[in-house]
N, C-alpha and C positions, 0 to 999 in steps of 0.2 A: 504494500498500499505505498504509493508514493504521494498521495495528495495529503492536503493539510488535515489533520485531527483536530475536531472541537470537539467540547465537553459543556456542560453548565455545572451552575456552583450546585444547583439538585444535585446531580448525579456526582460532582465530587464529595459532597456531603455523605451520600449514600453509598459510595465506594469505601472511603476513609473507616467508615465506621464497622465495616465487616459484618457479614450475614452470621448468625451463630455458628453454622455450621461449616463455614469457611475452613479450609486447610491453613490458610494465610494466619488463621489467628494466632498459629505457634509462634510465627515472627511478626508478629503485627505491628511492631514498633519499625523494626527493618523495610517492612513492605512501606508503610505509611511514608518514612523518609525518602524511597525509591520513587514513591508517587508523587512526593513534592518535588523532586529534582526533574520527574517527566513533566511536572504542571509548570514547571518556571524557567525550563531551559528553551521554551518553543518549540517543543517536540508534539504538544495539545496543547492549543487554543482553547481559553475560557471565552465562552458567549454569554452576555450576557442574556437573561431572560425574565425580565420584570412580568411577576403577574398579573399587572393592570396590561400588561399588552397581548398576555393568554387569553385573560378575562373579554377582552371585546371582541375577539370573534368566538361566536355560537360553537364552531365544530370543536377548538380547542376547549373551550371551557366544558363541553359534554366530555371528550377526553380525560378534563381533569378529574372530572367527579365519578367518573368509570374507573380509571388507572393511577390515579394519582397525579400530584403536580410533576413529580421526577420524570416520569413515563411520556406523559402529556408533552411538558417543557422541551425533551430534549426532541420529539417528534416536531413540535412546532418549530423550534431552530435548521431540522432539515426541512422542514418546508421552506421556511424563508430564504435559507441558502442552497436549496436545491440539492442535499447532502444525502449520503449512504449513512445511514443509522444501524450501528453494529449492537445486536442484542445476545444476552446470554440465555432468554428463553423466549417463549413463543406468545406470551402476551402484547407485544405492540403490532404483533400480525394481526392481531383482529381490528386495530386502528386504522389499518389500510381504506383508503376511500377509493372511488371507482375509478378516478384518473389520477393517481399519484404524482406527483412530482418529486417524491422523495421515494428512497430505496429503503428496507429493512430488511436484513440479512441478519443468519445467527453469527455469533462469534467463533463458531467450531469451524465453519467454512474456512477459515484461516489457518496458516500453518502457526503453530507455535513455538517459540524459543524456548528449550529447556536449560 
C-alpha cells in the first residue's frame, strides 16, 4: 500500500485502548509507543472528524446511531476523501451504499509483517 493512510482520533482512541481479548495486551506499552511513533512520523495522517459535520448528513447520522461514532466517522472520512477503508471485521460492510465512492476491505487481505 503506497497510498497515504488516514485515520481519525476516534479510531486512534479505540486502537490504543486495546480490546480485552487482544494478544497485544502482553506488550501494550510497547504497542502504544510504536503506535505513537507511526502516528507522528507521517506514515498515518490523522484527519479531523468533528461530530457536528457527521451529524449534518443524515446518512452518517444514521450510521453513527447504528454502529457508533468510530465506525461511522471513518466511513465519513473515507466518503469525503474517496478513500479505502481497511477493517478488521465485517460490520462496516453493512454500511455500503448503493453507489459508494469509498471501498471497504478486510485488513486480512493485506500481507502482515512478522
